[in-house]
MMTF fields as JSON, N, C-alpha, C and O atoms, coordinates in Angstrom:
{
  "mmtfVersion": "1.0.0",
  "mmtfProducer": "UNKNOWN",
  "numBonds": 435,
  "numAtoms": 436,
  "numGroups": 109,
  "numChains": 1,
  "numModels": 1,
  "chainsPerModel": [1],
  "groupsPerChain": [109],
  "chainIdList": ["A"],
  "bondAtomList": [4, 2, 8, 6, 12, 10, 16, 14, 20, 18, 24, 22, 28, 26, 32, 30, 36, 34, 40, 38, 44, 42, 48, 46, 52, 50, 56, 54, 60, 58, 64, 62, 68, 66, 72, 70, 76, 74, 80, 78, 84, 82, 88, 86, 92, 90, 96, 94, 100, 98, 104, 102, 108, 106, 112, 110, 116, 114, 120, 118, 124, 122, 128, 126, 132, 130, 136, 134, 140, 138, 144, 142, 148, 146, 152, 150, 156, 154, 160, 158, 164, 162, 168, 166, 172, 170, 176, 174, 180, 178, 184, 182, 188, 186, 192, 190, 196, 194, 200, 198, 204, 202, 208, 206, 212, 210, 216, 214, 220, 218, 224, 222, 228, 226, 232, 230, 236, 234, 240, 238, 244, 242, 248, 246, 252, 250, 256, 254, 260, 258, 264, 262, 268, 266, 272, 270, 276, 274, 280, 278, 284, 282, 288, 286, 292, 290, 296, 294, 300, 298, 304, 302, 308, 306, 312, 310, 316, 314, 320, 318, 324, 322, 328, 326, 332, 330, 336, 334, 340, 338, 344, 342, 348, 346, 352, 350, 356, 354, 360, 358, 364, 362, 368, 366, 372, 370, 376, 374, 380, 378, 384, 382, 388, 386, 392, 390, 396, 394, 400, 398, 404, 402, 408, 406, 412, 410, 416, 414, 420, 418, 424, 422, 428, 426, 432, 430],
  "bondOrderList": [1, 1, 1, 1, 1, 1, 1, 1, 1, 1, 1, 1, 1, 1, 1, 1, 1, 1, 1, 1, 1, 1, 1, 1, 1, 1, 1, 1, 1, 1, 1, 1, 1, 1, 1, 1, 1, 1, 1, 1, 1, 1, 1, 1, 1, 1, 1, 1, 1, 1, 1, 1, 1, 1, 1, 1, 1, 1, 1, 1, 1, 1, 1, 1, 1, 1, 1, 1, 1, 1, 1, 1, 1, 1, 1, 1, 1, 1, 1, 1, 1, 1, 1, 1, 1, 1, 1, 1, 1, 1, 1, 1, 1, 1, 1, 1, 1, 1, 1, 1, 1, 1, 1, 1, 1, 1, 1, 1],
  "groupList": [{"groupName": "MET", "atomNameList": ["N", "CA", "C", "O"], "elementList": ["N", "C", "C", "O"], "formalChargeList": [0, 0, 0, 0], "bondAtomList": [1, 0, 2, 1, 3, 2], "bondOrderList": [1, 1, 2], "singleLetterCode": "M", "chemCompType": "L-PEPTIDE LINKING"}, {"groupName": "SER", "atomNameList": ["N", "CA", "C", "O"], "elementList": ["N", "C", "C", "O"], "formalChargeList": [0, 0, 0, 0], "bondAtomList": [1, 0, 2, 1, 3, 2], "bondOrderList": [1, 1, 2], "singleLetterCode": "S", "chemCompType": "L-PEPTIDE LINKING"}, {"groupName": "ASN", "atomNameList": ["N", "CA", "C", "O"], "elementList": ["N", "C", "C", "O"], "formalChargeList": [0, 0, 0, 0], "bondAtomList": [1, 0, 2, 1, 3, 2], "bondOrderList": [1, 1, 2], "singleLetterCode": "N", "chemCompType": "L-PEPTIDE LINKING"}, {"groupName": "LEU", "atomNameList": ["N", "CA", "C", "O"], "elementList": ["N", "C", "C", "O"], "formalChargeList": [0, 0, 0, 0], "bondAtomList": [1, 0, 2, 1, 3, 2], "bondOrderList": [1, 1, 2], "singleLetterCode": "L", "chemCompType": "L-PEPTIDE LINKING"}, {"groupName": "CYS", "atomNameList": ["N", "CA", "C", "O"], "elementList": ["N", "C", "C", "O"], "formalChargeList": [0, 0, 0, 0], "bondAtomList": [1, 0, 2, 1, 3, 2], "bondOrderList": [1, 1, 2], "singleLetterCode": "C", "chemCompType": "L-PEPTIDE LINKING"}, {"groupName": "LYS", "atomNameList": ["N", "CA", "C", "O"], "elementList": ["N", "C", "C", "O"], "formalChargeList": [0, 0, 0, 0], "bondAtomList": [1, 0, 2, 1, 3, 2], "bondOrderList": [1, 1, 2], "singleLetterCode": "K", "chemCompType": "L-PEPTIDE LINKING"}, {"groupName": "PHE", "atomNameList": ["N", "CA", "C", "O"], "elementList": ["N", "C", "C", "O"], "formalChargeList": [0, 0, 0, 0], "bondAtomList": [1, 0, 2, 1, 3, 2], "bondOrderList": [1, 1, 2], "singleLetterCode": "F", "chemCompType": "L-PEPTIDE LINKING"}, {"groupName": "ASP", "atomNameList": ["N", "CA", "C", "O"], "elementList": ["N", "C", "C", "O"], "formalChargeList": [0, 0, 0, 0], "bondAtomList": [1, 0, 2, 1, 3, 2], "bondOrderList": [1, 1, 2], "singleLetterCode": "D", "chemCompType": "L-PEPTIDE LINKING"}, {"groupName": "GLY", "atomNameList": ["N", "CA", "C", "O"], "elementList": ["N", "C", "C", "O"], "formalChargeList": [0, 0, 0, 0], "bondAtomList": [1, 0, 2, 1, 3, 2], "bondOrderList": [1, 1, 2], "singleLetterCode": "G", "chemCompType": "PEPTIDE LINKING"}, {"groupName": "ARG", "atomNameList": ["N", "CA", "C", "O"], "elementList": ["N", "C", "C", "O"], "formalChargeList": [0, 0, 0, 0], "bondAtomList": [1, 0, 2, 1, 3, 2], "bondOrderList": [1, 1, 2], "singleLetterCode": "R", "chemCompType": "L-PEPTIDE LINKING"}, {"groupName": "GLU", "atomNameList": ["N", "CA", "C", "O"], "elementList": ["N", "C", "C", "O"], "formalChargeList": [0, 0, 0, 0], "bondAtomList": [1, 0, 2, 1, 3, 2], "bondOrderList": [1, 1, 2], "singleLetterCode": "E", "chemCompType": "L-PEPTIDE LINKING"}, {"groupName": "ALA", "atomNameList": ["N", "CA", "C", "O"], "elementList": ["N", "C", "C", "O"], "formalChargeList": [0, 0, 0, 0], "bondAtomList": [1, 0, 2, 1, 3, 2], "bondOrderList": [1, 1, 2], "singleLetterCode": "A", "chemCompType": "L-PEPTIDE LINKING"}, {"groupName": "VAL", "atomNameList": ["N", "CA", "C", "O"], "elementList": ["N", "C", "C", "O"], "formalChargeList": [0, 0, 0, 0], "bondAtomList": [1, 0, 2, 1, 3, 2], "bondOrderList": [1, 1, 2], "singleLetterCode": "V", "chemCompType": "L-PEPTIDE LINKING"}, {"groupName": "ILE", "atomNameList": ["N", "CA", "C", "O"], "elementList": ["N", "C", "C", "O"], "formalChargeList": [0, 0, 0, 0], "bondAtomList": [1, 0, 2, 1, 3, 2], "bondOrderList": [1, 1, 2], "singleLetterCode": "I", "chemCompType": "L-PEPTIDE LINKING"}, {"groupName": "HIS", "atomNameList": ["N", "CA", "C", "O"], "elementList": ["N", "C", "C", "O"], "formalChargeList": [0, 0, 0, 0], "bondAtomList": [1, 0, 2, 1, 3, 2], "bondOrderList": [1, 1, 2], "singleLetterCode": "H", "chemCompType": "L-PEPTIDE LINKING"}, {"groupName": "GLN", "atomNameList": ["N", "CA", "C", "O"], "elementList": ["N", "C", "C", "O"], "formalChargeList": [0, 0, 0, 0], "bondAtomList": [1, 0, 2, 1, 3, 2], "bondOrderList": [1, 1, 2], "singleLetterCode": "Q", "chemCompType": "L-PEPTIDE LINKING"}, {"groupName": "TYR", "atomNameList": ["N", "CA", "C", "O"], "elementList": ["N", "C", "C", "O"], "formalChargeList": [0, 0, 0, 0], "bondAtomList": [1, 0, 2, 1, 3, 2], "bondOrderList": [1, 1, 2], "singleLetterCode": "Y", "chemCompType": "L-PEPTIDE LINKING"}, {"groupName": "TRP", "atomNameList": ["N", "CA", "C", "O"], "elementList": ["N", "C", "C", "O"], "formalChargeList": [0, 0, 0, 0], "bondAtomList": [1, 0, 2, 1, 3, 2], "bondOrderList": [1, 1, 2], "singleLetterCode": "W", "chemCompType": "L-PEPTIDE LINKING"}, {"groupName": "PRO", "atomNameList": ["N", "CA", "C", "O"], "elementList": ["N", "C", "C", "O"], "formalChargeList": [0, 0, 0, 0], "bondAtomList": [1, 0, 2, 1, 3, 2], "bondOrderList": [1, 1, 2], "singleLetterCode": "P", "chemCompType": "L-PEPTIDE LINKING"}, {"groupName": "THR", "atomNameList": ["N", "CA", "C", "O"], "elementList": ["N", "C", "C", "O"], "formalChargeList": [0, 0, 0, 0], "bondAtomList": [1, 0, 2, 1, 3, 2], "bondOrderList": [1, 1, 2], "singleLetterCode": "T", "chemCompType": "L-PEPTIDE LINKING"}],
  "groupTypeList": [0, 1, 2, 3, 1, 4, 5, 6, 7, 8, 9, 10, 6, 11, 1, 3, 10, 5, 0, 12, 10, 13, 3, 3, 14, 10, 11, 1, 10, 15, 0, 11, 3, 13, 7, 8, 8, 5, 5, 5, 2, 1, 14, 15, 10, 9, 11, 16, 11, 5, 17, 9, 3, 12, 14, 3, 15, 14, 4, 6, 8, 10, 16, 12, 18, 10, 15, 16, 9, 1, 19, 16, 2, 1, 3, 17, 1, 15, 3, 16, 9, 3, 10, 14, 15, 1, 2, 16, 9, 14, 18, 16, 13, 12, 16, 3, 3, 10, 5, 11, 3, 11, 15, 10, 14, 1, 14, 13, 10],
  "groupIdList": [1, 2, 3, 4, 5, 6, 7, 8, 9, 10, 11, 12, 13, 14, 15, 16, 17, 18, 19, 20, 21, 22, 23, 24, 25, 26, 27, 28, 29, 30, 31, 32, 33, 34, 35, 36, 37, 38, 39, 40, 41, 42, 43, 44, 45, 46, 47, 48, 49, 50, 51, 52, 53, 54, 55, 56, 57, 58, 59, 60, 61, 62, 63, 64, 65, 66, 67, 68, 69, 70, 71, 72, 73, 74, 75, 76, 77, 78, 79, 80, 81, 82, 83, 84, 85, 86, 87, 88, 89, 90, 91, 92, 93, 94, 95, 96, 97, 98, 99, 100, 101, 102, 103, 104, 105, 106, 107, 108, 109],
  "secStructList": [7, 6, 6, 1, 7, 7, 3, 3, 6, 6, 3, 3, 7, 1, 7, 1, 2, 2, 2, 2, 2, 2, 2, 2, 2, 2, 2, 2, 2, 2, 2, 2, 2, 2, 2, 6, 6, 1, 1, 7, 7, 7, 2, 2, 2, 2, 2, 2, 2, 2, 2, 2, 2, 2, 2, 2, 2, 2, 2, 2, 6, 6, 7, 7, 7, 2, 2, 2, 2, 2, 2, 2, 2, 2, 2, 2, 2, 2, 2, 2, 2, 2, 2, 2, 6, 6, 6, 7, 7, 7, 6, 2, 2, 2, 2, 2, 2, 2, 2, 2, 2, 2, 2, 6, 6, 6, 6, 6, 7],
  "xCoordList": [31.7, 33.279, 34.05, 35.275, 33.26, 34.274, 34.96, 35.772, 34.637, 34.937, 36.117, 36.363, 36.69, 37.974, 38.886, 38.729, 40.466, 41.496, 42.124, 41.923, 42.622, 43.251, 44.865, 45.683, 44.99, 46.677, 46.8, 46.043, 47.785, 48.46, 50.027, 50.543, 50.503, 51.954, 52.725, 53.528, 52.378, 53.21, 52.914, 53.305, 51.797, 51.123, 50.002, 49.516, 49.586, 48.41, 47.444, 47.846, 46.358, 45.47, 44.834, 44.815, 44.159, 43.285, 41.933, 41.086, 41.771, 40.127, 40.242, 41.277, 39.146, 39.268, 38.927, 39.518, 38.072, 37.959, 38.815, 38.788, 39.997, 41.246, 42.383, 43.474, 41.965, 42.958, 42.825, 43.731, 41.417, 40.611, 41.12, 41.47, 41.072, 41.014, 42.65, 43.098, 43.535, 45.016, 45.498, 46.196, 44.939, 45.345, 44.643, 45.196, 43.744, 42.994, 44.007, 44.583, 44.146, 45.283, 46.339, 46.683, 47.041, 48.603, 48.44, 49.496, 47.4, 47.036, 46.924, 47.717, 46.011, 46.166, 47.146, 47.327, 48.071, 49.052, 50.141, 50.815, 50.292, 51.369, 50.706, 51.48, 49.572, 49.273, 49.312, 49.681, 49.025, 49.448, 50.769, 51.11, 52.004, 53.36, 53.35, 53.803, 53.081, 53.233, 52.661, 53.365, 51.391, 50.894, 51.544, 51.503, 52.369, 53.02, 54.57, 55.45, 54.777, 56.214, 57.288, 58.494, 56.868, 57.662, 58.12, 59.179, 57.463, 57.524, 57.403, 56.816, 58.096, 58.094, 56.66, 56.306, 56.223, 54.97, 55.752, 55.96, 56.032, 56.183, 55.643, 55.127, 55.439, 54.804, 55.115, 54.399, 56.062, 56.576, 55.81, 54.751, 56.17, 55.265, 53.861, 53.469, 53.119, 51.979, 51.376, 50.186, 52.111, 51.798, 51.627, 51.132, 52.35, 52.035, 50.852, 50.199, 50.203, 48.807, 47.971, 46.979, 48.219, 47.698, 47.225, 46.073, 48.298, 48.261, 47.45, 47.042, 47.336, 46.406, 45.113, 44.355, 44.639, 43.543, 42.851, 41.746, 43.683, 43.687, 43.266, 42.3, 43.906, 43.874, 42.407, 41.664, 42.021, 40.606, 39.813, 38.636, 39.971, 38.951, 38.376, 37.216, 39.708, 39.41, 38.665, 38.129, 38.714, 38.25, 36.683, 35.879, 36.554, 34.889, 34.366, 33.209, 35.048, 34.083, 33.337, 33.834, 32.105, 31.241, 30.56, 29.866, 30.785, 30.277, 31.305, 32.097, 31.033, 32.135, 31.303, 30.526, 31.544, 30.38, 30.458, 31.48, 29.043, 28.901, 30.108, 30.767, 30.307, 31.357, 32.462, 32.982, 32.992, 34.21, 34.125, 34.977, 33.179, 32.711, 33.198, 33.92, 32.973, 33.463, 34.915, 35.44, 35.733, 36.917, 37.751, 38.589, 37.101, 37.685, 37.452, 38.44, 36.411, 36.16, 36.999, 37.115, 37.395, 38.096, 39.635, 40.448, 40.13, 41.26, 41.896, 43.056, 40.699, 40.859, 40.732, 41.355, 39.992, 40.402, 41.576, 42.318, 41.737, 43.205, 44.01, 44.454, 44.43, 45.018, 45.026, 46.023, 44.024, 43.944, 44.2, 44.46, 44.026, 44.41, 46.095, 46.556, 46.976, 48.123, 49.147, 50.323, 48.242, 48.634, 48.364, 49.364, 47.246, 47.144, 48.131, 48.375, 48.529, 49.389, 50.621, 51.374, 51.03, 52.589, 52.615, 53.683, 51.464, 51.467, 51.397, 51.53, 51.165, 51.473, 50.666, 49.642, 50.971, 50.089, 50.467, 51.642, 49.249, 50.103, 50.413, 49.673, 51.533, 52.289, 51.667, 52.151, 50.386, 49.466, 48.588, 48.229, 48.253, 47.799, 48.306, 47.568, 49.806, 50.402, 50.784, 51.032, 50.827, 51.174, 49.953, 50.218, 48.445, 47.437, 47.317, 47.131, 47.424, 47.74, 48.455, 48.072, 49.517, 50.69, 50.06, 50.1, 49.689, 49.562, 48.439, 48.558, 46.907, 46.411, 46.862, 46.289, 47.939, 48.392, 49.091, 49.195, 49.689, 50.422, 49.568, 49.845, 48.341, 47.152, 46.814, 46.762, 46.503, 45.806, 46.615, 46.189, 47.768, 48.885, 49.135, 49.474, 48.89, 49.536, 48.01, 48.017, 47.085, 45.723, 45.93, 45.506, 46.59, 46.701, 47.752, 47.654, 48.693, 49.719, 49.14, 49.858],
  "yCoordList": [54.459, 54.789, 54.693, 54.704, 54.611, 54.994, 53.453, 53.537, 52.065, 50.985, 50.675, 49.483, 51.431, 51.152, 51.626, 52.496, 51.061, 51.248, 52.871, 53.39, 53.366, 54.704, 54.937, 55.701, 53.768, 54.201, 54.393, 53.884, 55.135, 55.579, 55.652, 56.202, 55.112, 55.371, 55.325, 56.171, 54.19, 54.347, 54.686, 54.228, 55.981, 56.964, 56.07, 55.225, 56.194, 56.156, 57.386, 58.125, 57.405, 58.685, 58.142, 56.959, 59.426, 59.138, 58.73, 58.19, 59.01, 58.584, 58.762, 59.235, 58.431, 57.961, 59.377, 59.695, 60.221, 61.559, 62.46, 63.453, 62.114, 63.293, 62.417, 62.908, 61.326, 60.916, 61.353, 61.733, 61.312, 61.954, 63.721, 64.098, 64.448, 65.779, 65.953, 66.889, 64.953, 65.081, 64.976, 65.745, 63.891, 63.377, 64.565, 64.81, 65.01, 65.913, 66.935, 67.219, 67.368, 68.623, 68.537, 69.471, 67.202, 67.212, 66.82, 66.949, 66.379, 66.334, 67.868, 68.239, 68.748, 69.968, 70.793, 71.637, 70.752, 71.469, 71.077, 71.94, 69.62, 69.313, 69.776, 70.286, 69.872, 70.614, 72.085, 72.54, 72.77, 74.292, 74.456, 75.597, 73.431, 73.953, 73.485, 74.442, 72.453, 72.42, 73.536, 74.156, 74.023, 75.265, 76.38, 77.248, 76.576, 77.845, 77.569, 78.409, 76.618, 76.422, 75.996, 75.87, 75.849, 75.337, 73.96, 73.635, 73.068, 71.754, 71.726, 72.551, 70.566, 70.579, 69.404, 68.517, 69.743, 69.177, 67.907, 68.094, 66.948, 65.361, 64.696, 64.992, 63.573, 61.773, 61.614, 60.912, 62.213, 61.269, 62.679, 62.47, 63.831, 65.059, 64.708, 64.584, 64.541, 64.357, 63.012, 62.883, 62.207, 60.668, 60.564, 59.688, 62.069, 62.028, 62.335, 61.708, 63.417, 63.618, 62.438, 62.088, 61.925, 60.931, 59.647, 59.286, 59.188, 57.927, 58.363, 57.478, 59.672, 60.176, 60.034, 59.452, 60.509, 60.277, 59.109, 58.933, 58.108, 56.786, 56.205, 55.443, 56.498, 55.662, 56.143, 55.321, 57.427, 57.763, 57.25, 57.138, 57.0, 56.414, 54.99, 54.584, 54.336, 53.003, 52.697, 51.626, 53.82, 53.986, 54.349, 53.939, 55.332, 55.583, 54.419, 54.094, 53.779, 52.824, 53.61, 54.593, 53.245, 53.879, 55.077, 55.646, 55.616, 56.515, 57.508, 57.14, 58.799, 59.655, 60.671, 61.42, 60.666, 61.351, 62.779, 63.238, 63.575, 64.683, 65.668, 66.226, 65.801, 66.995, 66.926, 67.982, 65.694, 65.752, 65.949, 66.58, 65.424, 65.353, 66.608, 66.379, 67.959, 68.642, 69.025, 69.369, 69.087, 68.947, 67.662, 67.806, 66.475, 65.255, 65.559, 65.725, 65.598, 65.895, 67.197, 67.286, 67.943, 69.51, 69.049, 69.782, 68.02, 67.663, 66.681, 66.707, 65.634, 64.936, 65.753, 65.441, 66.648, 67.575, 68.128, 67.973, 68.823, 69.533, 68.631, 68.814, 67.176, 66.245, 66.235, 66.652, 65.805, 65.813, 66.752, 66.534, 68.124, 69.206, 69.332, 69.747, 68.889, 68.773, 67.769, 67.932, 66.702, 65.788, 66.401, 66.698, 66.633, 67.468, 68.435, 68.5, 69.097, 70.262, 69.652, 70.264, 68.467, 68.075, 67.011, 66.458, 66.773, 65.691, 64.514, 63.621, 64.082, 62.656, 61.834, 62.326, 60.624, 59.593, 58.494, 58.128, 57.699, 56.596, 55.666, 55.47, 54.985, 53.75, 52.745, 52.395, 52.171, 51.23, 51.905, 51.426, 53.301, 53.767, 54.455, 55.017, 54.499, 54.801, 53.641, 53.869, 52.386, 51.166, 50.561, 49.842, 51.072, 50.897, 51.672, 51.031, 53.055, 54.195, 53.299, 52.93, 53.213, 52.844, 51.266, 51.005, 50.646, 49.025, 49.535, 49.325, 50.47, 50.916, 51.683, 51.608, 52.367, 53.108, 52.245, 52.541, 51.197, 50.251, 49.485, 49.303, 49.038, 48.207, 49.021, 48.674, 50.32, 51.145, 51.692, 52.359, 51.45, 51.883, 50.407, 50.34, 49.379, 48.294, 47.826, 46.743, 48.407, 48.366, 49.102, 48.681, 50.282, 51.319, 50.863, 51.171, 50.106, 49.801, 48.599, 48.169],
  "zCoordList": [200.59, 200.245, 201.739, 201.857, 202.666, 203.871, 204.426, 205.348, 203.87, 204.18, 203.007, 202.825, 202.389, 201.747, 202.264, 203.122, 201.779, 202.556, 202.302, 201.204, 203.002, 203.239, 202.933, 203.447, 201.676, 201.882, 200.176, 199.35, 199.945, 198.517, 198.873, 199.847, 198.066, 197.765, 198.968, 199.361, 199.539, 201.14, 202.295, 203.369, 201.938, 202.875, 203.421, 202.67, 204.607, 205.153, 205.89, 206.788, 205.405, 205.946, 207.121, 207.459, 207.884, 209.041, 208.52, 209.232, 207.251, 206.413, 205.456, 204.985, 204.737, 203.228, 202.641, 201.61, 203.169, 202.821, 202.848, 202.121, 204.015, 204.05, 202.787, 202.496, 202.274, 201.437, 200.269, 199.528, 199.996, 198.924, 198.595, 197.477, 199.577, 199.619, 199.443, 198.78, 200.106, 199.78, 198.187, 197.525, 197.882, 196.54, 195.351, 194.279, 195.661, 194.97, 194.822, 193.772, 195.748, 196.237, 195.417, 194.692, 195.478, 195.174, 193.681, 193.061, 192.947, 191.522, 191.039, 190.174, 191.536, 191.077, 191.239, 190.361, 192.47, 192.545, 191.482, 190.918, 191.218, 189.84, 188.907, 188.097, 188.569, 187.32, 187.176, 186.094, 188.0, 188.179, 188.24, 187.929, 188.649, 188.282, 187.024, 186.397, 186.084, 184.753, 184.218, 183.421, 184.483, 183.549, 183.723, 182.851, 185.067, 185.301, 184.645, 184.834, 184.041, 183.469, 184.902, 184.69, 185.97, 187.053, 186.824, 187.361, 186.082, 185.816, 184.357, 183.656, 183.947, 182.44, 182.308, 183.085, 181.322, 180.947, 179.935, 178.736, 180.472, 180.194, 180.605, 181.683, 180.121, 180.493, 182.086, 182.8, 182.5, 184.077, 184.653, 185.244, 184.556, 185.354, 185.464, 186.624, 184.667, 184.426, 184.865, 185.152, 184.891, 185.741, 187.197, 187.906, 187.528, 189.259, 189.395, 190.229, 188.602, 189.052, 188.461, 189.1, 187.536, 186.763, 187.863, 188.103, 188.34, 189.215, 190.822, 191.574, 191.109, 192.083, 191.704, 192.48, 190.513, 189.796, 189.798, 190.312, 189.07, 188.818, 190.179, 190.193, 191.324, 192.534, 193.03, 193.567, 192.85, 193.347, 192.257, 192.599, 191.413, 190.222, 190.863, 190.927, 191.349, 191.863, 193.135, 193.423, 193.867, 195.033, 195.264, 196.101, 194.137, 193.907, 193.386, 193.651, 192.707, 191.411, 190.558, 190.006, 190.386, 189.328, 189.603, 188.76, 191.132, 191.305, 192.246, 193.113, 191.804, 192.213, 192.918, 192.326, 194.516, 195.531, 194.945, 194.435, 195.09, 194.659, 194.94, 194.064, 196.451, 196.864, 196.057, 195.696, 195.649, 194.996, 193.28, 192.655, 192.778, 191.093, 190.424, 189.454, 190.713, 189.921, 190.185, 189.126, 191.201, 191.344, 190.248, 189.357, 190.78, 190.115, 188.397, 187.682, 187.975, 186.922, 185.811, 184.588, 186.81, 185.976, 186.187, 185.625, 186.862, 187.027, 185.987, 185.577, 185.575, 184.411, 183.007, 181.992, 183.09, 181.948, 181.745, 180.775, 182.749, 182.658, 182.129, 180.995, 183.073, 182.454, 180.899, 180.308, 180.268, 179.115, 177.992, 176.808, 178.833, 178.066, 177.818, 176.755, 179.022, 179.245, 178.367, 178.043, 178.124, 177.166, 175.831, 175.177, 175.334, 174.425, 173.468, 172.263, 174.587, 174.51, 174.245, 173.486, 174.752, 174.819, 173.392, 173.131, 172.547, 171.629, 172.098, 171.261, 173.591, 174.028, 173.211, 172.738, 172.962, 172.37, 173.039, 173.06, 173.811, 174.432, 173.523, 172.559, 173.715, 173.004, 172.186, 171.11, 172.767, 172.006, 170.97, 169.894, 171.558, 170.499, 169.486, 168.677, 169.395, 168.481, 167.524, 166.34, 168.058, 167.677, 166.568, 165.605, 166.984, 166.456, 165.088, 164.053, 165.075, 164.285, 162.939, 161.829, 163.627, 162.631, 161.993, 160.791, 162.677, 161.89, 160.933, 159.726, 161.628, 160.391, 158.977, 157.891, 159.281, 158.207, 157.621, 156.431, 157.919, 157.199, 156.127, 154.942, 156.91, 156.069, 155.198, 154.018, 155.612, 154.271, 153.334, 152.391, 153.536, 152.552, 151.661, 150.48, 152.5, 151.45, 150.693, 150.107, 150.704, 149.997, 148.908, 147.832, 148.978, 147.986, 146.736, 145.548, 147.327, 146.395, 145.343, 144.441]
}
């Protein structure tokens, strides 16, 4: 993990480990603010946390280091919970569901 770039969103970090810790903290803090009602549970507010987790996912590759695994997985779970609470549906999923329902409806008639 140490041979990867230590940059994210225009910021440069002293080490990859420091970047991981900061991005996990920022994602956690954002979700706590959403949970506490200080920020709206909107796609835009959740994206702040999601992009940090996606960047870490890219850095980790197939293996999440043991020291971060629990926190990392927990944050993804919290993010999915927030998405579910807001009834968020990815636009492509909505498109596929609408298409499937339209096909089903056309077969009924």
